[in-house]
N, C-alpha and C positions, 0 to 999 in steps of 0.2 A: 494382508493388504498393504501395498506400498504408497507411496505420495505420487508418483507417477502415475498412478491407476487410475487416479481423481484430480488431479492438477490442472488446471485450464494451460496449454501449453502456447496458445496465441495470447499473450500478455498484450494488455495495456499500459503503459506506463510514460514518463514526462524523464525529458534529460534535467540535467541539475543547471541547465540553463532556462529554463522554462519561467514564465512569470505565472505569479498565483492566479492573476487573472484567466489566462490558458488553460491552465490545470481546472480551474472551477468548469469552467466551460465544458472538460471533455467529460469530468466528472457528471457535471447536470445531464449531459446530453447522452450517455452511455448508462445513466442510472446505478452509478457504483457509489461506494464511499470513499473510494481513495486510489491511491496509485504509487507504486514504486517508482524511487527518483535513481536514475543511473548515470553515470559518467560516459564518455563519449565510446568507452572501451566496456559497454554493457555491465558495469560491476556496480552494482546496488550501494547507493550513498545513503541513502534515505527512506522514507516513507512518508507519505501525505495525506492524511484523512480530513474529513469534514471533521472528526472530534479534536484533530490538531489546531483547526482555523476554531473554532466555536470556544476552545479555553484559553482562548486569548482574551483576559480580561477587559482590554482596553476596547477591545470592537462595541462595547455594547457601554461606551462612555457616551457623553453628548457630542464632545469634539472628534470623535469617532469619523475620517472620513475613507469609504471607502475604497475610493480611486486609489490611496497610497495601498492599500492592501494590492487590490487588483495588481498596480504595477510590481509589487515584491518578488522577491526571486523565491521559489521554492525553497532554497535553501535556509532560508529566513526562518520559516516553520517548521520544518520537515523534522520529521524523528532521526535522530544521525544515529548509524549502527545499528537498526532494526532486528529484530530476533529474524532469524532465516531456516529454511528447512532443504536437506537435501531429498532429490528426487526419490532414493533407494533406500529412506527413511522408513520407519514402519510409522502404519496410521495411528498407531499407540503413542507415539513421540506430538504427532500434530494435536491429537487431542488432549493431552496432557498439557500444551503450550495454551492452546484456548480454553480450556478449563481454570488454569491458572493467571491468566490475562484477559485486559479487555479486548486484546487483540481479535480481528475478524479476518483478515489477511494475510499470509505469510506467502514471504516471496520463496521460490524454489528457485535454490542456488547448484549449479555443476562447475565446476573448474571456476570458481569464482563469479562465475556472470549467471547473469537471469534465464531462466528456461522455463519457469512458470510460475503462477500463483495458486495457490491453495485457500479457499477461503470456506469459511462455518458453513455454507450452503452444499459447497463441494462434497464436504463428508455426509450431510443429512444424503445428498443425490445418493451417492454412494452405496447408503443404508438401503436404498431401495433395487439395489440391481443384485 
């Protein structure tokens, strides 16, 4: 089975000019844990997840001001150069990545551009087919 058989091709994403506050509104509203970050040409430049935000230790200090976080650009906290996968890759490659990392979503890239997203849940759904 190939990645294209399981991936979501209607991908939510944010541009690298988006604020963290806008990104958080999207992930809360859509009940997802993160989004790919793209430039104007749809090249993936990063990935920003709840884990990236929570892992910032200063968020738990008394001096932390949530408004500062909300107004920051997503590029400040995103994981740069995220692991990606091609739509023609074998499912076993994605399973290996998910098994070896804490990653929950893989941007799917073709010709250097975002064309889909593959999550752990997509693989489980595929098992039911």
